C-alpha positions as CSV (number, residue, x, y, z in Angstrom):
1,M,6.7,-29.8,2.9
2,L,7.5,-29.0,6.0
3,R,11.3,-27.6,7.2
4,L,12.6,-28.2,10.4
5,V,15.3,-26.9,12.3
6,T,17.2,-28.0,15.3
7,L,20.1,-26.0,16.9
8,N,21.9,-25.4,20.0
9,L,22.3,-21.4,20.2
10,N,25.0,-22.0,23.0
11,G,23.4,-18.4,23.9
12,I,20.5,-16.1,22.0
13,R,22.2,-12.8,22.1
14,S,25.7,-14.4,21.4
15,A,24.4,-16.5,18.4
16,A,22.2,-12.9,17.1
17,T,25.2,-10.8,17.1
18,K,26.7,-13.8,14.5
19,G,23.5,-14.0,12.6
20,F,21.5,-16.6,13.3
21,E,18.6,-14.6,12.6
22,S,19.6,-13.7,8.9
23,W,20.6,-17.1,8.6
24,A,16.8,-18.4,9.7
25,E,15.5,-15.8,7.4
26,A,17.2,-17.3,4.4
27,K,16.5,-20.9,5.6
28,A,12.9,-20.0,6.1
29,P,11.8,-23.0,8.0
30,D,8.5,-24.2,9.4
31,F,9.6,-25.0,12.5
32,M,13.3,-24.1,14.8
33,G,13.6,-25.8,17.8
34,V,16.4,-24.0,19.7
35,Q,18.6,-25.0,23.0
36,E,20.7,-23.5,25.2
37,V,18.7,-20.2,25.1
38,K,20.8,-18.8,28.3
39,A,18.1,-16.2,28.8
40,Q,15.0,-15.3,30.5
41,A,11.7,-13.5,29.7
42,D,12.7,-10.1,30.4
43,T,15.5,-10.5,27.5
44,V,13.7,-12.7,25.0
45,L,10.5,-10.6,24.8
46,G,10.5,-7.8,22.9
47,R,13.7,-8.9,21.3
48,F,13.5,-12.9,20.4
49,E,10.0,-13.6,20.5
50,R,9.6,-13.3,17.0
51,V,12.9,-14.5,14.7
52,A,12.4,-14.7,10.9
53,G,8.4,-14.4,11.0
54,M,8.0,-17.5,12.9
55,S,6.4,-16.9,16.7
56,G,8.6,-18.5,19.6
57,Y,7.5,-20.6,22.4
58,F,10.0,-21.1,25.3
59,H,10.7,-23.3,28.8
60,Y,13.1,-21.1,30.2
61,A,15.8,-22.1,33.3
62,Q,15.4,-20.4,36.5
63,K,18.6,-19.9,36.7
64,K,20.1,-17.2,34.8
65,G,21.7,-17.7,31.9
66,Y,21.7,-21.4,31.6
67,S,19.8,-23.9,29.8
68,G,16.4,-22.8,28.4
69,V,14.9,-24.1,25.0
70,G,12.6,-22.9,22.5
71,V,10.6,-23.5,19.4
72,Y,9.7,-21.1,16.6
73,S,6.8,-21.7,14.6
74,R,4.8,-20.4,11.2
75,H,1.6,-22.3,13.1
76,Q,-0.5,-21.6,15.9
77,P,-0.5,-24.4,18.0
78,S,-3.4,-26.0,19.9
79,E,-1.5,-26.2,23.0
80,V,1.9,-25.4,24.6
81,I,3.5,-27.9,27.3
82,T,6.4,-26.9,29.1
83,G,8.4,-29.7,31.1
84,I,8.0,-33.2,31.7
85,G,6.5,-33.0,35.1
86,N,9.7,-33.4,37.0
87,A,10.9,-30.4,39.3
88,E,14.7,-31.1,39.2
89,F,14.5,-30.9,35.3
90,D,11.6,-28.3,34.8
91,D,13.7,-26.3,36.7
92,E,16.3,-26.0,34.2
93,G,14.1,-25.6,31.1
94,R,14.5,-28.7,29.2
95,W,11.4,-29.2,27.3
96,V,8.5,-27.3,25.3
97,E,6.0,-29.1,23.1
98,L,4.0,-27.5,20.5
99,R,0.8,-29.7,19.5
100,F,-0.8,-29.2,16.3
101,D,-4.2,-31.7,16.9
102,D,-6.7,-31.1,14.5
103,A,-9.0,-34.7,14.2
104,S,-10.1,-33.3,10.1
105,R,-6.4,-33.4,9.1
106,P,-6.1,-36.1,7.2
107,D,-2.1,-36.6,7.8
108,F,-0.8,-36.5,11.3
109,P,-4.1,-35.6,13.1
110,R,-2.1,-35.7,16.5
111,F,1.0,-34.0,15.9
112,S,3.8,-32.4,18.1
113,V,6.9,-30.8,17.4
114,I,9.3,-30.3,20.3
115,S,12.5,-28.7,21.8
116,C,14.7,-30.5,24.3
117,Y,17.8,-29.9,25.7
118,F,19.4,-33.4,27.6
119,P,21.8,-32.9,30.3
120,S,25.4,-32.8,29.7
121,G,27.7,-35.2,32.2
122,S,30.9,-33.6,30.9
123,S,31.5,-31.5,34.0
124,G,31.8,-34.3,36.3
125,E,29.9,-36.9,38.0
126,E,27.2,-35.4,39.8
127,R,25.9,-33.9,36.2
128,Q,26.5,-37.5,35.0
129,Q,24.4,-39.1,37.5
130,A,21.5,-36.4,36.5
131,K,21.7,-37.4,33.0
132,F,21.0,-40.7,33.9
133,R,18.2,-39.6,36.3
134,F,17.0,-37.9,33.2
135,L,17.4,-40.7,30.6
136,A,15.5,-42.5,33.0
137,L,12.6,-40.5,33.1
138,I,12.4,-39.1,29.6
139,E,12.4,-42.7,28.0
140,P,8.8,-43.8,29.4
141,H,7.5,-39.7,28.8
142,L,8.4,-40.4,24.9
143,Q,7.0,-43.9,24.8
144,R,3.4,-42.3,26.4
145,L,3.8,-39.9,23.6
146,R,4.6,-42.4,20.8
147,A,1.6,-44.4,22.0
148,E,-0.7,-41.3,21.5
149,R,0.7,-38.9,18.8
150,E,3.3,-38.2,16.0
151,F,6.3,-36.2,16.9
152,V,9.5,-34.5,15.8
153,L,11.8,-34.0,18.9
154,L,14.8,-31.2,17.8
155,G,17.3,-31.8,20.5
156,D,20.5,-31.6,21.6
157,I,21.1,-35.0,23.1
158,N,24.2,-35.2,24.2
159,I,24.8,-38.6,22.9
160,A,26.8,-39.7,20.0
161,H,25.2,-43.1,19.1
162,N,28.0,-45.1,17.5
163,E,31.5,-45.1,16.4
164,I,30.7,-43.1,13.1
165,D,29.4,-40.0,14.9
166,L,32.6,-38.7,16.7
167,K,35.8,-38.3,15.0
168,N,37.8,-39.8,17.9
169,W,35.7,-42.8,19.0
170,K,38.5,-44.6,20.6
171,G,39.5,-41.8,22.7
172,N,36.1,-41.4,24.0
173,L,34.9,-45.0,25.4
174,K,35.1,-43.7,28.8
175,N,33.7,-40.0,28.1
176,S,30.3,-38.5,28.7
177,G,28.2,-38.7,25.6
178,F,29.7,-41.9,24.5
179,L,29.7,-43.6,27.6
180,P,28.5,-47.6,27.1
181,E,25.3,-46.7,29.2
182,E,24.3,-43.8,27.0
183,R,24.9,-45.7,24.0
184,A,22.8,-48.4,24.9
185,W,20.0,-46.2,26.0
186,M,20.0,-44.3,22.8
187,T,20.0,-48.1,20.8
188,R,17.2,-48.9,23.0
189,L,15.1,-45.8,22.1
190,L,15.4,-46.5,18.3
191,D,14.5,-50.0,19.1
192,A,11.0,-50.5,17.6
193,Q,10.7,-54.2,19.1
194,A,12.4,-53.6,22.7
195,G,12.0,-49.7,22.7
196,C,10.6,-46.7,21.8
197,G,11.0,-47.4,18.2
198,L,11.8,-43.8,17.1
199,V,13.8,-42.7,14.3
200,D,17.0,-40.9,14.1
201,V,16.0,-39.1,10.8
202,F,19.5,-37.6,9.8
203,R,21.0,-41.1,9.9
204,Q,18.2,-42.3,8.1
205,L,18.8,-40.4,5.0
206,D,22.6,-40.0,5.2
207,P,24.8,-42.5,5.8
208,S,28.2,-40.8,5.8
209,P,30.9,-40.6,8.1
210,E,32.7,-37.4,9.6
211,R,29.3,-35.6,9.6
212,Y,29.3,-33.6,12.9
213,T,27.0,-31.2,14.6
214,W,29.2,-29.9,17.2
215,W,33.1,-29.0,18.0
216,S,34.6,-28.4,21.3
217,N,36.2,-25.2,21.2
218,R,39.5,-26.2,22.1
219,G,42.8,-27.0,20.0
220,Q,41.9,-27.1,16.5
221,A,38.8,-29.1,17.0
222,W,36.6,-27.3,14.4
223,A,39.8,-27.1,11.7
224,K,40.3,-30.3,12.0
225,N,36.8,-31.6,11.9
226,V,37.1,-33.7,15.1
227,G,33.7,-33.4,16.0
228,W,30.5,-35.2,17.4
229,R,27.1,-35.7,16.2
230,I,25.0,-35.3,19.3
231,D,21.9,-32.7,17.7
232,Y,19.2,-34.9,16.3
233,Q,16.0,-35.1,15.1
234,L,14.4,-37.7,16.4
235,T,10.6,-39.0,15.1
236,T,7.8,-41.2,15.2
237,P,8.4,-44.0,11.9
238,G,5.4,-42.3,10.4
239,I,7.1,-38.9,10.6
240,A,10.3,-40.4,9.3
241,A,8.7,-41.7,6.3
242,R,8.3,-38.2,4.8
243,A,11.4,-37.2,5.6
244,R,13.1,-36.3,2.1
245,R,16.1,-34.2,2.7
246,T,18.5,-33.4,5.2
247,D,21.7,-31.4,5.8
248,I,24.0,-29.7,8.8
249,H,24.8,-26.6,7.7
250,L,28.3,-25.5,8.7
251,E,28.8,-21.9,7.6
252,P,28.0,-19.2,9.1
253,R,28.9,-20.2,12.5
254,F,26.9,-18.6,15.1
255,S,27.6,-21.4,17.8
256,D,29.9,-24.5,18.8
257,H,26.8,-26.4,17.1
258,A,25.9,-26.5,13.4
259,P,22.1,-26.6,12.8
260,L,20.4,-29.6,11.6
261,T,17.6,-29.5,8.8
262,V,15.1,-32.0,7.7
263,D,12.5,-31.8,4.8
264,Y,9.3,-33.3,5.5
265,D,6.7,-34.1,2.5
266,F,3.6,-33.2,4.7
267,T,1.4,-30.0,5.7
268,L,-0.2,-28.7,8.8
């Protein structure tokens, strides 16, 4: 069994003061994808390069205190890839991929674990247009990966796909994260005929309403569970078929996001 976690830390130093390392120790995942590390190598190395017995692999943003992603792993990758080959977004530290390729492995001889942080468009039209550019780039990138290997993408996608995925959907129809264009992009990504055919594993296992992964710090969003489900484990169908259990961990809180865990019935 492999346990995979995705978690937007909203700053690794901040999350550490609130206990994310001890939480990871208790949950003992095989992989933990983290987003919004908000730190560079000089902060991570010597302090956060290992967490809960796992080694970390990172893609840092050039801008200090901004973005950045990582994957913590109990397994030694055969290759580590940072970035998607586009300077605009690679400078922002949005993609790290760990490959575990072994032709002798009977299950999934070509397998990747990815941590990805999609841009948010909520700060204004300029960033929304950047988000649309990112979506246009990442879709064919995922298509190419899908054609050659099995993978799990652990990510803050910054899109709530359907009405069930946020509390106040009627009030957010014109807001970034729930725009018709974003939702249509997500639908296509999950469409086996017309798109990439990836699987939203949490929703495959848990059809319940009011299951969210992010809450605004404004007002009483957390207390009233006025949330959004914008953190995902997106997988190729072969991996999705092995998904057995999932959970969103609401306590303790060390970020404005909650960790999302999925257990998969295979080993490396």
